[in-house]
C-alpha positions as CSV (number, residue, x, y, z in Angstrom):
1,M,164.1,87.0,145.3
2,K,160.5,88.3,145.3
3,V,158.2,85.8,143.7
4,A,154.4,85.8,143.0
5,V,152.9,82.3,142.7
6,F,149.5,82.2,141.0
7,G,147.6,79.0,141.8
8,A,149.1,78.9,145.2
9,G,146.0,77.2,146.6
10,G,146.4,74.1,144.4
11,T,148.4,71.0,145.2
12,I,151.4,71.9,143.0
13,G,151.2,75.6,143.8
14,R,151.3,75.0,147.6
15,Q,154.3,72.8,147.1
16,I,156.1,75.5,145.1
17,V,155.3,78.1,147.7
18,G,156.7,75.9,150.4
19,E,159.9,75.1,148.5
20,A,160.5,78.7,147.6
21,R,160.0,79.9,151.1
22,E,162.2,77.1,152.5
23,R,165.0,78.5,150.3
24,G,164.5,82.0,151.6
25,H,162.5,83.6,148.8
26,D,159.9,86.3,149.6
27,V,156.8,84.7,148.2
28,T,153.4,86.2,147.5
29,A,151.0,83.3,147.3
30,V,148.1,84.2,145.0
31,R,145.0,82.1,145.4
32,R,141.7,82.6,143.4
33,A,140.3,84.7,146.3
34,D,143.4,87.0,146.2
35,G,143.6,87.8,142.5
36,D,142.7,86.6,139.0
37,V,145.6,85.4,136.8
38,R,143.6,87.0,133.9
39,D,144.4,90.3,135.6
40,P,147.9,89.8,137.0
41,L,148.8,93.5,137.3
42,A,146.6,93.8,140.3
43,V,149.0,91.7,142.4
44,L,152.4,91.9,140.7
45,G,153.9,94.7,142.6
46,D,157.7,94.7,142.4
47,Q,158.1,90.9,141.9
48,D,161.3,89.6,140.4
49,A,159.5,86.5,139.1
50,V,156.1,85.1,138.6
51,I,155.2,81.4,138.7
52,S,151.9,80.3,137.3
53,A,150.6,77.1,138.7
54,V,146.9,77.7,137.7
55,G,144.8,75.0,136.3
56,S,141.3,73.8,135.8
57,K,139.9,70.5,134.4
58,S,136.5,72.2,134.0
59,D,137.8,75.3,132.1
60,P,140.8,74.4,129.9
61,R,140.7,77.9,128.4
62,I,142.3,79.2,131.6
63,Y,145.7,78.1,130.3
64,L,145.7,80.2,127.2
65,D,143.9,83.1,128.9
66,A,146.5,83.1,131.7
67,A,149.3,82.9,129.1
68,K,148.1,86.0,127.2
69,A,147.4,88.0,130.4
70,L,150.7,87.2,132.0
71,V,152.7,87.9,128.9
72,A,150.9,91.2,128.4
73,A,151.6,92.2,132.0
74,L,155.2,91.1,132.0
75,R,156.1,93.0,128.8
76,A,155.9,96.1,130.9
77,H,156.8,94.6,134.3
78,H,160.0,92.7,133.2
79,A,159.7,89.9,135.7
80,R,160.7,86.4,134.9
81,L,157.8,83.9,134.2
82,I,157.8,80.2,135.0
83,V,154.7,78.2,133.9
84,V,153.6,74.9,135.3
85,G,152.5,72.9,132.3
86,G,151.3,69.4,131.6
87,A,152.8,66.3,130.2
88,G,150.2,65.8,127.4
89,S,152.1,67.9,124.9
90,L,155.4,66.1,125.4
91,Q,156.6,63.9,122.5
92,A,156.2,60.1,123.2
93,G,158.7,57.7,121.8
94,D,157.0,57.5,118.4
95,G,157.1,61.3,118.0
96,R,153.4,61.9,118.6
97,R,152.3,64.1,121.5
98,L,151.4,62.0,124.6
99,V,147.8,63.4,124.4
100,D,147.5,61.9,120.9
101,T,148.5,58.4,121.9
102,P,145.9,55.7,122.4
103,G,146.5,55.2,126.1
104,F,146.1,58.8,127.1
105,P,143.3,59.1,129.7
106,P,140.3,60.7,128.0
107,E,139.3,62.6,131.2
108,F,142.5,64.7,130.9
109,R,142.4,65.3,127.1
110,E,140.7,68.7,127.0
111,E,142.9,70.0,129.8
112,A,146.0,68.7,128.0
113,L,144.9,70.4,124.8
114,G,144.4,73.7,126.7
115,Q,147.9,73.4,128.2
116,A,149.3,72.6,124.7
117,A,147.6,75.7,123.3
118,A,149.3,77.9,126.0
119,L,152.7,76.4,125.2
120,D,152.1,77.1,121.5
121,F,151.4,80.7,122.4
122,Y,154.5,81.0,124.6
123,R,156.6,79.8,121.7
124,T,155.6,82.9,119.8
125,V,156.8,85.2,122.6
126,S,160.4,86.5,122.4
127,D,160.2,89.7,124.6
128,V,159.3,88.0,128.0
129,R,161.7,85.6,129.8
130,W,159.5,82.6,130.1
131,T,160.0,78.9,130.9
132,Y,157.3,76.2,130.5
133,V,157.9,73.3,132.9
134,S,156.2,69.9,132.1
135,P,156.1,67.1,134.7
136,A,156.6,63.4,133.9
137,A,153.5,61.5,132.8
138,E,152.9,60.4,136.4
139,L,152.9,63.3,138.9
140,T,152.2,61.9,142.3
141,P,152.5,62.7,146.0
142,G,155.7,61.6,147.6
143,L,159.0,62.5,149.1
144,R,161.4,65.2,147.9
145,T,164.7,63.5,146.9
146,G,166.3,66.4,145.0
147,R,167.4,63.8,142.4
148,F,165.7,64.0,139.0
149,R,166.5,64.6,135.3
150,T,165.5,67.5,133.1
151,G,164.9,67.5,129.4
152,G,163.1,69.3,126.6
153,D,160.2,68.3,124.5
154,Q,160.6,64.5,124.8
155,L,158.8,62.5,127.5
156,L,161.5,61.2,129.9
157,T,161.3,57.6,131.0
158,D,163.3,55.5,133.3
159,D,164.9,52.1,132.6
160,D,161.5,50.4,133.1
161,G,159.8,52.7,130.6
162,R,158.0,54.7,133.3
163,S,157.7,58.5,133.3
164,R,157.2,59.7,136.9
165,I,158.1,62.4,139.4
166,T,156.8,63.4,142.8
167,I,155.1,66.7,143.3
168,A,157.8,67.6,145.8
169,D,160.6,67.0,143.4
170,F,158.7,68.8,140.6
171,A,158.4,71.8,142.8
172,A,162.1,71.6,143.7
173,A,163.0,71.5,139.9
174,I,160.8,74.6,139.4
175,V,162.6,76.5,142.1
176,D,165.9,75.3,140.8
177,E,165.0,76.8,137.4
178,L,164.0,80.1,139.2
179,E,167.4,80.3,140.9
180,R,169.6,79.0,138.1
181,P,167.8,79.5,134.7
182,Q,168.6,76.9,132.1
183,A,165.5,77.0,130.0
184,I,164.5,80.6,129.2
185,G,162.3,80.8,126.1
186,R,161.6,77.1,126.0
187,R,160.0,74.1,127.6
188,M,161.7,71.8,130.0
189,T,160.5,68.6,131.5
190,V,161.3,66.9,134.8
191,A,161.3,63.2,135.6
192,Y,163.3,60.5,137.5
C-alpha cells in the first residue's frame, strides 16, 4: 500500500514510518521541510492512505488546521486518513475528558484542547474515510510487544489503574488499523 506520513520527523511519526516500511508498505515520509500538512495536495500523489502524525506544543491550532486541509484534499483524492491524536479528549472514569480532570498536566492542556477540536471536526465528516487514534495517557519509549488492547472514547486502564502504551506498540496499532480497518469514521484508543 502507498502511504504518506505527515509528521515523519517526529518521535511517533518516525516509528510509524519504520513500522509501515517493515511490513512492506511504500511510505512517503513527509517532514516539515518536505511539505506543509496545511497544503497536503502538494505531496499526496497517488497514495492509498495518509497518516497524520503532526503536532506542536507551541501551536495547538495545527491540529484543526491540518484536519481541515487533509479532509478538503482527501474529498477529491479518496485516500484513507489515519490521524494520531492525543489522550486528553478521552473520557476518564467519571465521564469527564481527561484534560478536564484535576491531575491533567497544565503544560499539555492547550495542545490537548487543540487535538480535541480536531476530533470534534472529524466527527462532522462523513465523506472521508478517517480514523482518529488516541494513545493511552502514558505514551513512552519502549519495546514493541504487539500485545495491546483497543477501545473507543474511554480511557483504557490496566488492573493497576494505569493507562500506558509504548510508542512502538502505538505505531504497530496504527499500522494494524491501516491494514485491517476497524474504526473508520470514529476514534479508537490503544493501551495495555
